[in-house]
C-alpha positions, 0 to 999 in steps of 0.5 A: 905166879903171884903170891899174897899176904893178908894185912890189917889196919885199925884205928883212925886210919882214915883221918890219919891218912894211913889207909891212903898211904898204904894204898899208894905204897902198894901201887907205887911198888907195882903190887896189887891189893883187894879189900876183903873187909872195910868197917868205917867209924861212924862218929868222931871217936869211932875207929875204922878197920880194913883188911887187905890181901896184898899180892906181888909177882914173887915172895921177895917183891911181896916182902918188900911191899909188906915191909913198907906197909908195916912201917906205916901201921899195916900188920899181918893178920896171923902174927907169929913170934919174932925171929931172934938171932944172937949178935955175932960180936960187939957192935955187929948185928945179924944180917936183915936185923929189924931197924926200928921206926920211931913209932910205938912198937910191940914184938910177939914173944912166946905167944904174947906181945911185949912193948919195945922200951925207949923206942927211937928210929934206926936202932936194933931191938934186943930181947931179954928172955929172962924178964922178958923185955924188949928194948932198943939199942944203937948199933955201937952198944950191941954186945956179942950174944944179945938176942936181936930181932931179925926180919919183920915177923912178929912186929906190930907198929903203931903210927900216931893217929889223928882222930877228928875232934881233938881238943885241949892244948895239943889239938893244934899239933898235927905236924907240918911246917908254917912259913909265916910271920910269928902267929900270935895264935899259934905261939899262944897254943904252944904256950898252952901246950907247955903249960899243960905239960907242966901241970901234968908233971911232964918234962919240957926239953929246950934244944937251942942254938946260939942264934937264940943269944945272937938275936937277943932272946937270951933274957926271955929264955932265961926267964922261962927257965927261972919260972919253971917252963924248961926242965932240961936243956940241950945245947952246943958249946957255942950257945953256952959260950955266947950266953956267958959272954953276954954276961961278962962282956955284954956281947954275943960273938963280939956284937952288942945284941941291944945296940948292934955295936962292935966293941973294940976287941969284941971279936976276942970276947968269946975266947976270953969267956972260955978262958974265964970259965976254964979258970973257974973250973967249969960253968957251975964253979964260975956261977958259984964264985960270982964270975957269971951272974945271969943268963940261961946257963946261970938259971939252969944252975940256980934251978938245978935244971940238967943240961947237956953241952955237946961239942963239935969239930969246930968248937973253940976251947971248948968249955970244960962242961962240953962233951967232946966224945960224939958217942958220949954226947949222943948218949947224954942227949938220948937220955934227955930225949927219952925223959921229955914229953914236949921238945922245943927246938930253937934255931939249930939244925944239927941239934934238932936233927940229933935230938929228933933222931932219939925221940919217939913219934909220941913226943910232942915237938915244936921246931922254930927256925928262920931257915925253912930247910931246918924244919922241913929236914926234921920232918923229912927225916922221920919226925913227922910229929913235929910242927914247924914255924919258919920265923925269927927266933928272936921274936918267937921266944919273947912272945912265947915267954910273954904268953907263958906269963898268962898261964 
């Protein structure tokens, strides 16, 4: 005996591929469906609507299908209030708690809809009935007694739509990965998107790996910071060390980035750099004392651009500014990510994935790396809003900085 449930999709469900995705999910999971109603938008800005009756062999099978459909924007036609259960202890959530996607999400509470604040993937949803409000929380931050959304009832997910005829600087950002040499037109569009974000009063977050310094793009990224095109910076200990090393010794990881020469004792420059910054008491004191006089970190301090330097197990030193507690570093990155309107990820797999995990799917994201695995992994992990360019960051950043000069 089969059991069924009715779900609906609305919006630009054809252009976005949402309808096709849901059909495929049902069939792949050995379910069946019947289209009860289908209204097609007849012009570029018109939305479409579909109502499906989804059937499966038993309730558990049906629930698993409905769960997957829900993650892709298909919602029950008869929503009921969410199920809330108190967390039994700190960092412990109820079984079958709802794990978030990075898409905008609403929950139904006391007959009305609440938007979930600070949405990001792989979090619990906590409801404060006194406000009332709903917000995400990572598992380690859940406190005993918090009311946690459990199951899939009363939850509405809204994947980003891609209507026809999108115009403006962000029209090219349709997701996907491009394996090509630096495209003048694509980089120009990225520059337009950054400039438009700036004009609208939005924030641009740059997430950078040390390859930006090694490939000689340091001065151009510093110029972008100086000219106000970067509002926040997220890097690792290595990036900050080699950026400052370039100022103190003219090298990055012991190599002259202009001549590619290996100066005598150049392999010691990075640890000497760390020592000098520690002696000064940190990056900002080193700049204030005139020890450091150029570079990306220098421009951030000069322009009051906030930065997060997150550590790892392999760091030398590290610098006094480096956050060595992993959870503390995550929280600092999360705070930056929630404030960003556009994120530029440059040649760093670990930081790109870390920041990508904290971003809602509505945040415009550009990922650039010479390794195609970096940009594809970012998209595969759920950051479907990201566009990727597989190219040399040492060529990309100078070209982008030059394009921004024209905006």
